[in-house]
C-alpha positions in Angstrom: -5.0 9.1 14.6 -6.9 10.8 11.9 -6.2 13.7 9.5 -7.8 17.3 8.6 -7.5 17.9 5.2 -6.3 21.6 5.1 -3.1 20.2 6.8 -2.9 17.2 5.5 1.0 17.9 4.1 2.1 18.7 7.5 0.9 15.8 9.2 2.3 13.1 7.4 5.6 15.2 7.8 5.3 15.6 11.3 4.4 11.4 11.5 7.5 11.2 9.9 9.2 13.1 12.3 8.3 11.5 14.9 9.2 8.2 13.7 12.6 9.4 13.0 13.0 11.0 10.0 11.0 7.5 8.4 8.6 5.1 8.7 8.1 1.4 7.9 5.6 0.1 5.6 4.3 -3.4 6.1 5.0 -6.3 3.2 3.1 -8.4 1.0 -0.7 -9.5 2.5 -1.5 -11.9 0.2 1.7 -13.8 0.8 1.2 -14.3 4.3 -2.2 -15.3 4.1 -1.0 -18.1 1.6 2.1 -19.3 4.2 -0.8 -19.5 6.6 -3.0 -22.0 4.5 -5.6 -19.7 2.9 -6.6 -20.8 -1.0 -6.5 -17.4 -2.8 -7.3 -18.4 -5.9 -10.2 -16.5 -6.8 -11.2 -13.3 -8.7 -11.1 -11.1 -5.1 -8.0 -12.7 -4.0 -6.8 -11.8 -0.4 -10.0 -10.0 0.6 -11.6 -13.2 0.3 -10.0 -13.4 3.4 -12.7 -11.3 4.8 -15.7 -13.8 4.4 -13.6 -16.7 5.4 -10.6 -16.2 7.6 -10.8 -12.7 9.0 -9.0 -13.9 12.0 -6.2 -14.8 10.0 -6.0 -11.3 8.1 -5.6 -10.1 12.0 -2.8 -12.7 12.6 -0.6 -11.6 9.7 -1.4 -7.5 10.1 0.0 -8.7 13.7 2.6 -10.5 12.5 4.0 -6.9 10.6 3.6 -4.9 13.7 5.7 -7.2 15.6 8.3 -7.1 12.6 8.5 -3.3 12.8 5.9 -1.4 10.5 4.7 2.0 11.4 1.5 1.6 8.3 -0.4 -1.3 8.0 -2.7 -1.8 4.7 -6.0 -2.8 4.9 -7.1 -6.5 2.9 -9.3 -4.2 0.6 -6.9 -4.0 -2.4 -9.1 -6.4 -4.3 -12.0 -5.8 -2.3 -14.6 -4.5 -4.8 -18.6 -3.4 -4.1 -18.7 -5.1 -7.6 -16.4 -7.9 -7.1 -18.6 -9.3 -3.8 -21.6 -8.1 -5.7 -20.4 -11.1 -8.8 -20.1 -13.5 -5.7 -23.7 -13.3 -4.8 -23.5 -10.8 -1.5 -25.5 -7.2 -1.8 -24.1 -4.1 -2.0 -24.7 -3.8 1.7 -22.5 -6.7 2.5 -20.1 -5.6 0.2 -19.6 -2.3 2.1 -19.8 -3.5 5.3 -16.6 -6.2 4.1 -15.3 -2.8 3.0 -15.6 -1.5 6.1 -14.5 -4.5 7.5 -11.3 -4.9 6.4 -10.5 -1.5 8.5 -11.8 -2.5 11.4 -9.6 -5.5 11.7 -6.2 -3.8 10.7 -7.6 -1.1 13.8 -7.9 -4.2 16.2 -4.4 -5.1 15.5 -3.1 -2.4 16.0 -5.4 -1.9 19.4 -3.8 -5.2 20.1 -0.2 -4.7 19.0 -0.4 -1.4 21.5 -1.7 -3.0 24.7 0.4 -5.7 24.3 3.3 -3.6 23.4 2.6 -1.5 26.8 2.4 -4.5 28.8 5.8 -6.1 27.4 3.5 -9.2 26.6 5.0 -9.5 23.1 8.5 -10.2 25.3 9.1 -10.1 29.0 12.8 -10.1 28.2 12.4 -6.8 25.7 9.2 -5.4 25.4 9.1 -3.6 22.0 9.0 0.2 22.1 5.7 2.3 21.6 5.7 3.6 18.2 3.3 5.3 15.8 1.2 3.5 13.5 -1.1 4.0 11.0 -3.7 2.5 9.3 -3.8 2.5 5.4 -7.3 1.5 3.6 -6.3 -0.1 0.1 -7.7 1.1 -2.9 -6.4 -1.3 -5.6 -6.6 -0.4 -9.2 -9.4 -1.3 -11.5 -7.6 -3.7 -13.1 -7.2 -5.3 -9.9 -10.8 -6.3 -9.9 -10.7 -7.7 -13.6 -8.5 -10.2 -12.3 -6.7 -10.4 -15.6 -3.5 -8.5 -14.8 -4.3 -5.9 -16.4 -3.0 -3.7 -13.2 0.7 -5.0 -14.7 -0.5 -3.6 -18.2 -2.1 -0.2 -17.7 -4.2 -1.4 -20.8 -8.0 -1.3 -19.9 -8.7 -0.6 -23.3 -10.3 1.8 -25.2 -13.7 2.1 -23.8 -12.5 2.6 -20.1 -12.6 6.1 -19.4 -11.6 8.4 -16.6 -15.4 8.8 -15.9 -15.5 5.0 -16.5 -13.2 4.2 -13.5 -14.5 7.8 -11.1 -17.9 5.5 -11.6 -16.5 2.3 -10.4 -14.4 3.5 -7.3 -16.9 6.1 -5.9 -18.6 4.4 -3.6 -15.7 1.7 -2.6 -13.5 5.6 -1.7 -16.4 6.6 -0.1 -17.0 3.7 2.1 -13.2 3.5 3.1 -13.1 7.4 4.1 -15.6 6.9 6.4 -14.3 3.7 7.8 -11.9 5.3 10.7 -8.6 4.7 8.3 -6.0 7.1 8.6 -5.0 7.5 5.0 -6.3 5.9 1.8 -3.6 3.9 -0.1 -4.0 4.6 -4.2 -1.7 1.1 -5.1 -0.2 -0.2 -8.1 -1.6 2.8 -10.2 -0.7 1.4 -13.8 -1.2 4.6 -15.7 -1.8 8.5 -15.7 -5.8 7.9 -16.4 -6.7 6.1 -13.3 -4.7 8.6 -10.9 -6.5 11.8 -12.7 -10.0 9.8 -11.6 -8.5 9.3 -8.3 -7.7 12.8 -7.4 -11.0 14.2 -8.9 -13.0 11.7 -6.8 -11.3 12.7 -4.1 -12.0 17.1 -4.7 -15.7 15.7 -5.6 -16.4 13.4 -2.5 -14.5 15.6 0.0 -12.5 12.9 1.3 -11.7 14.1 5.1 -8.6 11.6 4.8 -5.4 11.7 3.0 -4.5 10.1 0.5 -1.2 8.5 -1.4 -0.6 7.5 -4.8 1.5 4.4 -5.7 2.5 3.5 -9.2 3.2 0.4 -10.6 6.4 1.0 -12.9 7.6 -2.3 -15.6 11.1 -0.2 -15.2 13.5 2.9 -14.1 11.4 5.4 -16.2 7.7 4.7 -17.2 4.9 3.4 -15.1 4.0 -0.1 -16.7 1.1 1.6 -19.0 4.1 3.4 -20.4 3.4 7.0 -19.2 6.6 8.2 -17.5 6.5 8.0 -13.8 8.3 11.5 -13.6 4.5 12.8 -15.1 2.5 10.7 -13.0 4.5 11.5 -10.0 4.2 15.3 -11.2 0.6 14.8 -11.1 0.0 13.3 -7.7 2.2 16.2 -6.7 -0.1 18.4 -7.9 -3.1 17.3 -5.7 -3.4 18.7 -2.2 -5.3 15.9 -0.9 -2.0 13.2 -1.7 0.5 13.6 0.7 2.9 11.1 -0.4 3.8 9.4 -3.9 5.7 6.6 -5.2 6.3 2.9 -6.2 5.1 -0.4 -5.1 5.0 -3.5 -6.6 7.9 -3.2 -8.8 11.0 -5.1 -9.2 13.8 -3.5 -6.8 16.8 -3.4 -9.1 14.4 -0.1 -10.8 13.7 1.8 -7.6 17.3 4.0 -7.4 16.3 5.3 -10.7 12.7 5.8 -10.3 13.2 7.9 -6.8 15.4 10.3 -8.7 12.9 10.6 -11.3 10.0 11.6 -8.6 12.2 13.2 -6.2 13.3 15.8 -9.2 9.3 16.7 -9.4 7.8 16.5 -5.8 8.4 18.2 -2.7 6.4 15.3 -1.0 7.5 12.7 1.1 8.6 9.5 -1.4 7.6 5.7 -0.6 8.3 2.5 -1.9 7.5 -0.9 -1.6 8.7 -3.2 -4.5 7.4 -6.4 -4.8 10.9 -9.1 -4.9 11.5 -8.9 -7.8 9.6 -11.7 -9.5 7.8 -11.5 -12.2 3.5 -12.0 -12.2 2.1 -14.2 -15.5 -1.7 -12.3 -15.3 -2.5 -15.6 -17.9 -1.3 -18.2 -15.3 -2.0 -16.0 -12.2 1.3 -17.3 -10.6 4.6 -15.3 -9.5 7.4 -16.7 -11.4 10.4 -17.2 -9.1 13.6 -17.3 -11.0 13.8 -13.7 -11.7 13.6 -12.8 -7.9 16.1 -11.5 -5.2 17.1 -12.9 -2.2 16.0 -11.6 1.1 19.4 -10.2 2.3 19.7 -8.4 -1.3 16.2 -6.9 -1.0 17.4 -5.7 2.6 20.7 -4.5 1.2 18.9 -1.8 -1.1 17.0 0.0 1.9 19.9 2.4 3.4 20.2 3.8 -0.4 17.1 3.9 -0.7 16.7 6.2 2.0 19.7 8.0 1.0 18.3 8.7 -2.4 15.2 10.2 -0.8 12.6 7.4 -0.2 11.0 8.5 3.4 8.5 5.3 3.5 9.6 1.9 2.8 8.1 -1.4 2.7 7.3 -4.3 0.6 5.1 -5.4 -1.5 4.2 -8.8 -3.3 6.1 -12.1 -2.2 7.8 -10.1 0.7 7.4 -11.1 4.4 7.6 -10.3 7.7 11.4 -11.5 7.7 11.6 -8.8 5.2 10.1 -6.1 7.3 12.1 -6.7 10.4 15.1 -6.5 7.9 13.8 -3.3 6.2 13.1 -1.9 10.0 16.5 -2.5 11.2 18.5 -1.0 8.3 16.8 1.7 8.8 16.9 2.3 12.2 20.5 1.7 11.8 20.8 5.0 9.7 21.3 8.4 10.7 18.2 10.5 11.8 16.8 13.1 9.0 13.6 14.4 10.7 13.9 17.2 7.2 12.1 15.7 4.6 
C-alpha cells in the first residue's frame, strides 16, 4: 500500500476507516527479541539483530501481527549508517541493512496474509484479513548516541538543526525508497529535531508520508522541556506528516497529552506508551518498580480512544500479550470512522 504525498492526509484517514475507525500499532521490539534470547547490549541495540538474527526479527513481527496489529514498525530505530560504520561495515552495507529492516517487515506481512487467507494460523478460527501497514522507524539522534539522551533531549549547544539534518539525511532517503508505507519518526525528544525532520521531508521530496511521535516526561512537556502542544502544533503544520502523537511515555501521562494534542491538530493522534517503567541511561536498563501491570495498561485503552487517539499500541516493555489486549479493547469500542 503506497501513498502519494499530495493525498497523504486523506489516505491515512481512509486506512483508519478500513480498520474500523482505529488502528493497532505493534509493541516493544527489543523486549521480545531479548525474550527470545537476543543479547542487545550493544550500541546498535535491536538493529544488531539485522546482522546476527534477522529471522528472529521476522518472528517478532509475526507475533505482533497474530496479536492483532495493523501497523508493524521496522527494526531500524537504532539502525544508522554511522552506527554500522562504527561496527566496521561499509556505507553500502549499512544502507543495505536499513533496506533489509523494511524488507523483513514486508516479508512478515506477506507470510501473515498468506497464512490468514488459508486459515493455517488456526484451522478452527482463521484470523480475519485486515489492512496492515509497514512503518520504517527512524530513531532520534540521541538513540544513535546510545547514552540515553533521547530520554532527555539534551544534545548540547554544538548540535544544531543542520547537524541533525546531515546526520539523518541519507537514512531517511534510503528508508523512503525501501518499500515501506510510511516513515515513523519515533521518540522525538525536542522541537529542534522535529524541525530537522520536517525540512528533510521537504528538501528530499520524500514520497511516502510520515508520523511524528514525541517522547514526553510528564503530561505537558516533551522530555527536553518543550511544550508538547507547541511540538504537535508544528507537526500539524507539516503537509507530509499525517499523524502526530506520543511514544515511549508512561501510561499515566497519556490522557493529558492526548487532550493537549487534540487542541492543536486535526490529524489522527497516535499513542504507543511504554509499560510505565523508567529507563536508566547510565546503567542502560529499565527499572521495573514503577511499571504498570498489563491489565492496567490495557484498561486505559478505551479512555485513550475516547479522548481522541485513533492509533494505539505499545512501546518499550510491552509484548504481544499487551497488543492482543489493546486490539480486544478497541474492538469492543463503538465504531467511529470520522476521526
